[in-house]
Chimera marker file (.cmm) of the C-alpha trace (Angstrom):
<marker_set name="trace">
<marker id="1" x="75.553" y="143.048" z="20.518" r="1" g="1" b="0" radius="0.5"/>
<marker id="2" x="73.361" y="141.086" z="17.672" r="1" g="1" b="0" radius="0.5"/>
<marker id="3" x="70.409" y="141.891" z="16.611" r="1" g="1" b="0" radius="0.5"/>
<marker id="4" x="68.684" y="138.942" z="17.756" r="1" g="1" b="0" radius="0.5"/>
<marker id="5" x="70.382" y="139.388" z="21.731" r="1" g="1" b="0" radius="0.5"/>
<marker id="6" x="68.963" y="143.050" z="21.084" r="1" g="1" b="0" radius="0.5"/>
<marker id="7" x="65.429" y="141.686" z="20.908" r="1" g="1" b="0" radius="0.5"/>
<marker id="8" x="65.677" y="139.082" z="23.602" r="1" g="1" b="0" radius="0.5"/>
<marker id="9" x="66.540" y="141.714" z="25.693" r="1" g="1" b="0" radius="0.5"/>
<marker id="10" x="63.798" y="144.124" z="24.832" r="1" g="1" b="0" radius="0.5"/>
<marker id="11" x="61.306" y="141.081" z="25.349" r="1" g="1" b="0" radius="0.5"/>
<marker id="12" x="62.905" y="140.077" z="28.951" r="1" g="1" b="0" radius="0.5"/>
<marker id="13" x="62.404" y="144.081" z="29.761" r="1" g="1" b="0" radius="0.5"/>
<marker id="14" x="59.457" y="144.157" z="28.184" r="1" g="1" b="0" radius="0.5"/>
<marker id="15" x="58.165" y="140.990" z="30.471" r="1" g="1" b="0" radius="0.5"/>
<marker id="16" x="59.840" y="142.932" z="33.762" r="1" g="1" b="0" radius="0.5"/>
<marker id="17" x="57.764" y="145.726" z="33.074" r="1" g="1" b="0" radius="0.5"/>
<marker id="18" x="54.232" y="144.062" z="32.743" r="1" g="1" b="0" radius="0.5"/>
<marker id="19" x="54.550" y="141.590" z="35.486" r="1" g="1" b="0" radius="0.5"/>
<marker id="20" x="56.563" y="144.194" z="37.687" r="1" g="1" b="0" radius="0.5"/>
<marker id="21" x="55.629" y="147.184" z="36.849" r="1" g="1" b="0" radius="0.5"/>
<marker id="22" x="52.467" y="148.145" z="34.689" r="1" g="1" b="0" radius="0.5"/>
<marker id="23" x="50.353" y="145.497" z="32.878" r="1" g="1" b="0" radius="0.5"/>
<marker id="24" x="50.502" y="146.843" z="28.857" r="1" g="1" b="0" radius="0.5"/>
<marker id="25" x="53.311" y="148.614" z="29.052" r="1" g="1" b="0" radius="0.5"/>
<marker id="26" x="55.925" y="146.344" z="28.526" r="1" g="1" b="0" radius="0.5"/>
<marker id="27" x="53.743" y="145.112" z="25.449" r="1" g="1" b="0" radius="0.5"/>
<marker id="28" x="53.660" y="148.431" z="23.960" r="1" g="1" b="0" radius="0.5"/>
<marker id="29" x="57.123" y="148.767" z="24.612" r="1" g="1" b="0" radius="0.5"/>
<marker id="30" x="57.432" y="145.604" z="22.251" r="1" g="1" b="0" radius="0.5"/>
<marker id="31" x="55.371" y="146.868" z="19.399" r="1" g="1" b="0" radius="0.5"/>
<marker id="32" x="52.447" y="145.378" z="20.489" r="1" g="1" b="0" radius="0.5"/>
<marker id="33" x="50.090" y="148.375" z="21.018" r="1" g="1" b="0" radius="0.5"/>
<marker id="34" x="46.435" y="147.641" z="20.704" r="1" g="1" b="0" radius="0.5"/>
<marker id="35" x="47.307" y="144.596" z="23.034" r="1" g="1" b="0" radius="0.5"/>
<marker id="36" x="48.985" y="146.644" z="25.067" r="1" g="1" b="0" radius="0.5"/>
<marker id="37" x="46.461" y="149.780" z="25.735" r="1" g="1" b="0" radius="0.5"/>
<marker id="38" x="43.128" y="147.101" z="25.868" r="1" g="1" b="0" radius="0.5"/>
<marker id="39" x="45.812" y="144.880" z="29.011" r="1" g="1" b="0" radius="0.5"/>
<marker id="40" x="46.661" y="148.719" z="30.396" r="1" g="1" b="0" radius="0.5"/>
<marker id="41" x="42.580" y="149.491" z="30.358" r="1" g="1" b="0" radius="0.5"/>
<marker id="42" x="41.640" y="146.191" z="32.062" r="1" g="1" b="0" radius="0.5"/>
<marker id="43" x="44.586" y="146.289" z="34.663" r="1" g="1" b="0" radius="0.5"/>
<marker id="44" x="43.735" y="150.297" z="35.693" r="1" g="1" b="0" radius="0.5"/>
<marker id="45" x="39.924" y="149.268" z="35.398" r="1" g="1" b="0" radius="0.5"/>
<marker id="46" x="40.408" y="146.419" z="38.013" r="1" g="1" b="0" radius="0.5"/>
<marker id="47" x="42.607" y="148.758" z="40.352" r="1" g="1" b="0" radius="0.5"/>
<marker id="48" x="40.300" y="151.415" z="40.364" r="1" g="1" b="0" radius="0.5"/>
<marker id="49" x="37.274" y="148.744" z="41.405" r="1" g="1" b="0" radius="0.5"/>
<marker id="50" x="39.970" y="147.231" z="44.161" r="1" g="1" b="0" radius="0.5"/>
<marker id="51" x="40.740" y="150.626" z="45.455" r="1" g="1" b="0" radius="0.5"/>
<marker id="52" x="37.229" y="152.213" z="45.446" r="1" g="1" b="0" radius="0.5"/>
<marker id="53" x="36.053" y="148.729" z="47.697" r="1" g="1" b="0" radius="0.5"/>
<marker id="54" x="39.359" y="148.918" z="50.200" r="1" g="1" b="0" radius="0.5"/>
<marker id="55" x="38.446" y="152.074" z="50.811" r="1" g="1" b="0" radius="0.5"/>
<marker id="56" x="34.719" y="151.466" z="51.689" r="1" g="1" b="0" radius="0.5"/>
<marker id="57" x="35.864" y="148.139" z="54.051" r="1" g="1" b="0" radius="0.5"/>
<marker id="58" x="38.112" y="151.023" z="55.933" r="1" g="1" b="0" radius="0.5"/>
<marker id="59" x="35.569" y="153.491" z="56.261" r="1" g="1" b="0" radius="0.5"/>
<marker id="60" x="33.446" y="150.815" z="57.334" r="1" g="1" b="0" radius="0.5"/>
<marker id="61" x="36.213" y="149.377" z="60.052" r="1" g="1" b="0" radius="0.5"/>
<marker id="62" x="36.530" y="152.967" z="61.118" r="1" g="1" b="0" radius="0.5"/>
<marker id="63" x="33.193" y="153.636" z="61.700" r="1" g="1" b="0" radius="0.5"/>
<marker id="64" x="32.870" y="149.760" z="63.284" r="1" g="1" b="0" radius="0.5"/>
<marker id="65" x="35.710" y="151.387" z="65.698" r="1" g="1" b="0" radius="0.5"/>
<marker id="66" x="34.227" y="154.687" z="66.473" r="1" g="1" b="0" radius="0.5"/>
<marker id="67" x="30.706" y="153.676" z="67.046" r="1" g="1" b="0" radius="0.5"/>
<marker id="68" x="31.421" y="150.492" z="68.916" r="1" g="1" b="0" radius="0.5"/>
<marker id="69" x="28.950" y="149.023" z="66.054" r="1" g="1" b="0" radius="0.5"/>
<marker id="70" x="29.627" y="145.416" z="63.721" r="1" g="1" b="0" radius="0.5"/>
<marker id="71" x="31.407" y="145.740" z="60.567" r="1" g="1" b="0" radius="0.5"/>
<marker id="72" x="29.347" y="146.032" z="57.335" r="1" g="1" b="0" radius="0.5"/>
<marker id="73" x="31.363" y="144.417" z="54.930" r="1" g="1" b="0" radius="0.5"/>
<marker id="74" x="30.977" y="146.055" z="51.757" r="1" g="1" b="0" radius="0.5"/>
<marker id="75" x="29.719" y="143.676" z="48.698" r="1" g="1" b="0" radius="0.5"/>
<marker id="76" x="32.241" y="141.314" z="47.369" r="1" g="1" b="0" radius="0.5"/>
<marker id="77" x="31.461" y="141.673" z="44.112" r="1" g="1" b="0" radius="0.5"/>
<marker id="78" x="33.398" y="144.850" z="43.293" r="1" g="1" b="0" radius="0.5"/>
<marker id="79" x="36.386" y="143.639" z="44.685" r="1" g="1" b="0" radius="0.5"/>
<marker id="80" x="36.159" y="140.169" z="43.053" r="1" g="1" b="0" radius="0.5"/>
<marker id="81" x="35.488" y="142.210" z="39.859" r="1" g="1" b="0" radius="0.5"/>
<marker id="82" x="38.371" y="144.430" z="40.611" r="1" g="1" b="0" radius="0.5"/>
<marker id="83" x="40.623" y="142.113" z="41.460" r="1" g="1" b="0" radius="0.5"/>
<marker id="84" x="39.733" y="139.207" z="38.367" r="1" g="1" b="0" radius="0.5"/>
<marker id="85" x="40.318" y="142.279" z="36.181" r="1" g="1" b="0" radius="0.5"/>
<marker id="86" x="43.322" y="143.364" z="36.943" r="1" g="1" b="0" radius="0.5"/>
<marker id="87" x="44.895" y="139.789" z="37.537" r="1" g="1" b="0" radius="0.5"/>
<marker id="88" x="43.053" y="138.594" z="33.781" r="1" g="1" b="0" radius="0.5"/>
<marker id="89" x="45.220" y="141.630" z="32.638" r="1" g="1" b="0" radius="0.5"/>
<marker id="90" x="48.737" y="140.535" z="34.474" r="1" g="1" b="0" radius="0.5"/>
<marker id="91" x="48.522" y="137.299" z="33.215" r="1" g="1" b="0" radius="0.5"/>
<marker id="92" x="47.393" y="138.353" z="29.486" r="1" g="1" b="0" radius="0.5"/>
<marker id="93" x="50.501" y="140.957" z="29.488" r="1" g="1" b="0" radius="0.5"/>
<marker id="94" x="53.069" y="138.400" z="31.013" r="1" g="1" b="0" radius="0.5"/>
<marker id="95" x="51.341" y="136.076" z="28.700" r="1" g="1" b="0" radius="0.5"/>
<marker id="96" x="51.832" y="138.457" z="25.421" r="1" g="1" b="0" radius="0.5"/>
<marker id="97" x="55.374" y="139.105" z="26.527" r="1" g="1" b="0" radius="0.5"/>
<marker id="98" x="56.472" y="135.550" z="26.696" r="1" g="1" b="0" radius="0.5"/>
<marker id="99" x="55.684" y="134.968" z="23.289" r="1" g="1" b="0" radius="0.5"/>
<marker id="100" x="57.953" y="137.592" z="22.088" r="1" g="1" b="0" radius="0.5"/>
<marker id="101" x="60.540" y="135.665" z="24.124" r="1" g="1" b="0" radius="0.5"/>
<marker id="102" x="59.526" y="132.392" z="22.747" r="1" g="1" b="0" radius="0.5"/>
<marker id="103" x="60.202" y="133.864" z="19.151" r="1" g="1" b="0" radius="0.5"/>
<marker id="104" x="63.743" y="135.157" z="19.839" r="1" g="1" b="0" radius="0.5"/>
<marker id="105" x="64.268" y="132.161" z="20.200" r="1" g="1" b="0" radius="0.5"/>
<marker id="106" x="63.912" y="131.117" z="16.239" r="1" g="1" b="0" radius="0.5"/>
<marker id="107" x="66.832" y="131.971" z="13.730" r="1" g="1" b="0" radius="0.5"/>
<marker id="108" x="64.665" y="134.909" z="12.429" r="1" g="1" b="0" radius="0.5"/>
<marker id="109" x="63.942" y="137.461" z="15.024" r="1" g="1" b="0" radius="0.5"/>
<marker id="110" x="60.395" y="138.551" z="15.703" r="1" g="1" b="0" radius="0.5"/>
<marker id="111" x="59.023" y="141.853" z="14.588" r="1" g="1" b="0" radius="0.5"/>
<marker id="112" x="58.984" y="144.252" z="17.593" r="1" g="1" b="0" radius="0.5"/>
<marker id="113" x="58.428" y="147.807" z="17.012" r="1" g="1" b="0" radius="0.5"/>
<marker id="114" x="58.318" y="147.086" z="12.833" r="1" g="1" b="0" radius="0.5"/>
<marker id="115" x="60.493" y="145.358" z="10.527" r="1" g="1" b="0" radius="0.5"/>
<marker id="116" x="64.104" y="144.003" z="10.741" r="1" g="1" b="0" radius="0.5"/>
<marker id="117" x="67.044" y="146.493" z="9.512" r="1" g="1" b="0" radius="0.5"/>
<marker id="118" x="64.593" y="149.564" z="9.663" r="1" g="1" b="0" radius="0.5"/>
<link id1="1" id2="2" r="1" g="1" b="0" radius="0.2"/>
<link id1="2" id2="3" r="1" g="1" b="0" radius="0.2"/>
<link id1="3" id2="4" r="1" g="1" b="0" radius="0.2"/>
<link id1="4" id2="5" r="1" g="1" b="0" radius="0.2"/>
<link id1="5" id2="6" r="1" g="1" b="0" radius="0.2"/>
<link id1="6" id2="7" r="1" g="1" b="0" radius="0.2"/>
<link id1="7" id2="8" r="1" g="1" b="0" radius="0.2"/>
<link id1="8" id2="9" r="1" g="1" b="0" radius="0.2"/>
<link id1="9" id2="10" r="1" g="1" b="0" radius="0.2"/>
<link id1="10" id2="11" r="1" g="1" b="0" radius="0.2"/>
<link id1="11" id2="12" r="1" g="1" b="0" radius="0.2"/>
<link id1="12" id2="13" r="1" g="1" b="0" radius="0.2"/>
<link id1="13" id2="14" r="1" g="1" b="0" radius="0.2"/>
<link id1="14" id2="15" r="1" g="1" b="0" radius="0.2"/>
<link id1="15" id2="16" r="1" g="1" b="0" radius="0.2"/>
<link id1="16" id2="17" r="1" g="1" b="0" radius="0.2"/>
<link id1="17" id2="18" r="1" g="1" b="0" radius="0.2"/>
<link id1="18" id2="19" r="1" g="1" b="0" radius="0.2"/>
<link id1="19" id2="20" r="1" g="1" b="0" radius="0.2"/>
<link id1="20" id2="21" r="1" g="1" b="0" radius="0.2"/>
<link id1="21" id2="22" r="1" g="1" b="0" radius="0.2"/>
<link id1="22" id2="23" r="1" g="1" b="0" radius="0.2"/>
<link id1="23" id2="24" r="1" g="1" b="0" radius="0.2"/>
<link id1="24" id2="25" r="1" g="1" b="0" radius="0.2"/>
<link id1="25" id2="26" r="1" g="1" b="0" radius="0.2"/>
<link id1="26" id2="27" r="1" g="1" b="0" radius="0.2"/>
<link id1="27" id2="28" r="1" g="1" b="0" radius="0.2"/>
<link id1="28" id2="29" r="1" g="1" b="0" radius="0.2"/>
<link id1="29" id2="30" r="1" g="1" b="0" radius="0.2"/>
<link id1="30" id2="31" r="1" g="1" b="0" radius="0.2"/>
<link id1="31" id2="32" r="1" g="1" b="0" radius="0.2"/>
<link id1="32" id2="33" r="1" g="1" b="0" radius="0.2"/>
<link id1="33" id2="34" r="1" g="1" b="0" radius="0.2"/>
<link id1="34" id2="35" r="1" g="1" b="0" radius="0.2"/>
<link id1="35" id2="36" r="1" g="1" b="0" radius="0.2"/>
<link id1="36" id2="37" r="1" g="1" b="0" radius="0.2"/>
<link id1="37" id2="38" r="1" g="1" b="0" radius="0.2"/>
<link id1="38" id2="39" r="1" g="1" b="0" radius="0.2"/>
<link id1="39" id2="40" r="1" g="1" b="0" radius="0.2"/>
<link id1="40" id2="41" r="1" g="1" b="0" radius="0.2"/>
<link id1="41" id2="42" r="1" g="1" b="0" radius="0.2"/>
<link id1="42" id2="43" r="1" g="1" b="0" radius="0.2"/>
<link id1="43" id2="44" r="1" g="1" b="0" radius="0.2"/>
<link id1="44" id2="45" r="1" g="1" b="0" radius="0.2"/>
<link id1="45" id2="46" r="1" g="1" b="0" radius="0.2"/>
<link id1="46" id2="47" r="1" g="1" b="0" radius="0.2"/>
<link id1="47" id2="48" r="1" g="1" b="0" radius="0.2"/>
<link id1="48" id2="49" r="1" g="1" b="0" radius="0.2"/>
<link id1="49" id2="50" r="1" g="1" b="0" radius="0.2"/>
<link id1="50" id2="51" r="1" g="1" b="0" radius="0.2"/>
<link id1="51" id2="52" r="1" g="1" b="0" radius="0.2"/>
<link id1="52" id2="53" r="1" g="1" b="0" radius="0.2"/>
<link id1="53" id2="54" r="1" g="1" b="0" radius="0.2"/>
<link id1="54" id2="55" r="1" g="1" b="0" radius="0.2"/>
<link id1="55" id2="56" r="1" g="1" b="0" radius="0.2"/>
<link id1="56" id2="57" r="1" g="1" b="0" radius="0.2"/>
<link id1="57" id2="58" r="1" g="1" b="0" radius="0.2"/>
<link id1="58" id2="59" r="1" g="1" b="0" radius="0.2"/>
<link id1="59" id2="60" r="1" g="1" b="0" radius="0.2"/>
<link id1="60" id2="61" r="1" g="1" b="0" radius="0.2"/>
<link id1="61" id2="62" r="1" g="1" b="0" radius="0.2"/>
<link id1="62" id2="63" r="1" g="1" b="0" radius="0.2"/>
<link id1="63" id2="64" r="1" g="1" b="0" radius="0.2"/>
<link id1="64" id2="65" r="1" g="1" b="0" radius="0.2"/>
<link id1="65" id2="66" r="1" g="1" b="0" radius="0.2"/>
<link id1="66" id2="67" r="1" g="1" b="0" radius="0.2"/>
<link id1="67" id2="68" r="1" g="1" b="0" radius="0.2"/>
<link id1="68" id2="69" r="1" g="1" b="0" radius="0.2"/>
<link id1="69" id2="70" r="1" g="1" b="0" radius="0.2"/>
<link id1="70" id2="71" r="1" g="1" b="0" radius="0.2"/>
<link id1="71" id2="72" r="1" g="1" b="0" radius="0.2"/>
<link id1="72" id2="73" r="1" g="1" b="0" radius="0.2"/>
<link id1="73" id2="74" r="1" g="1" b="0" radius="0.2"/>
<link id1="74" id2="75" r="1" g="1" b="0" radius="0.2"/>
<link id1="75" id2="76" r="1" g="1" b="0" radius="0.2"/>
<link id1="76" id2="77" r="1" g="1" b="0" radius="0.2"/>
<link id1="77" id2="78" r="1" g="1" b="0" radius="0.2"/>
<link id1="78" id2="79" r="1" g="1" b="0" radius="0.2"/>
<link id1="79" id2="80" r="1" g="1" b="0" radius="0.2"/>
<link id1="80" id2="81" r="1" g="1" b="0" radius="0.2"/>
<link id1="81" id2="82" r="1" g="1" b="0" radius="0.2"/>
<link id1="82" id2="83" r="1" g="1" b="0" radius="0.2"/>
<link id1="83" id2="84" r="1" g="1" b="0" radius="0.2"/>
<link id1="84" id2="85" r="1" g="1" b="0" radius="0.2"/>
<link id1="85" id2="86" r="1" g="1" b="0" radius="0.2"/>
<link id1="86" id2="87" r="1" g="1" b="0" radius="0.2"/>
<link id1="87" id2="88" r="1" g="1" b="0" radius="0.2"/>
<link id1="88" id2="89" r="1" g="1" b="0" radius="0.2"/>
<link id1="89" id2="90" r="1" g="1" b="0" radius="0.2"/>
<link id1="90" id2="91" r="1" g="1" b="0" radius="0.2"/>
<link id1="91" id2="92" r="1" g="1" b="0" radius="0.2"/>
<link id1="92" id2="93" r="1" g="1" b="0" radius="0.2"/>
<link id1="93" id2="94" r="1" g="1" b="0" radius="0.2"/>
<link id1="94" id2="95" r="1" g="1" b="0" radius="0.2"/>
<link id1="95" id2="96" r="1" g="1" b="0" radius="0.2"/>
<link id1="96" id2="97" r="1" g="1" b="0" radius="0.2"/>
<link id1="97" id2="98" r="1" g="1" b="0" radius="0.2"/>
<link id1="98" id2="99" r="1" g="1" b="0" radius="0.2"/>
<link id1="99" id2="100" r="1" g="1" b="0" radius="0.2"/>
<link id1="100" id2="101" r="1" g="1" b="0" radius="0.2"/>
<link id1="101" id2="102" r="1" g="1" b="0" radius="0.2"/>
<link id1="102" id2="103" r="1" g="1" b="0" radius="0.2"/>
<link id1="103" id2="104" r="1" g="1" b="0" radius="0.2"/>
<link id1="104" id2="105" r="1" g="1" b="0" radius="0.2"/>
<link id1="105" id2="106" r="1" g="1" b="0" radius="0.2"/>
<link id1="106" id2="107" r="1" g="1" b="0" radius="0.2"/>
<link id1="107" id2="108" r="1" g="1" b="0" radius="0.2"/>
<link id1="108" id2="109" r="1" g="1" b="0" radius="0.2"/>
<link id1="109" id2="110" r="1" g="1" b="0" radius="0.2"/>
<link id1="110" id2="111" r="1" g="1" b="0" radius="0.2"/>
<link id1="111" id2="112" r="1" g="1" b="0" radius="0.2"/>
<link id1="112" id2="113" r="1" g="1" b="0" radius="0.2"/>
<link id1="113" id2="114" r="1" g="1" b="0" radius="0.2"/>
<link id1="114" id2="115" r="1" g="1" b="0" radius="0.2"/>
<link id1="115" id2="116" r="1" g="1" b="0" radius="0.2"/>
<link id1="116" id2="117" r="1" g="1" b="0" radius="0.2"/>
<link id1="117" id2="118" r="1" g="1" b="0" radius="0.2"/>
</marker_set>
């Protein structure tokens, strides 16, 4: 397997990890540590906000069923912000790896994790 095809398969792997697993982790895999850490922080922050909102919604629904009172939906701002943060991190990480993939089409392989020949 040549250097160029190795870089291309690593870029595809990073794209899959970013979009199908944890945003930011694939970016770090290809050597984009700062971007990857920010993407991961945004994704984790958004996920936590979204899950806290969902937990509050479930608690309210359970209380509504047990006490036969109307459902009190928690404020949508936290859930919306969490979703926007997570989706933004997911999109940013996908664009980062897509740019790496496009760069692998060039005659010169991109720098992934360090200069070629290291």
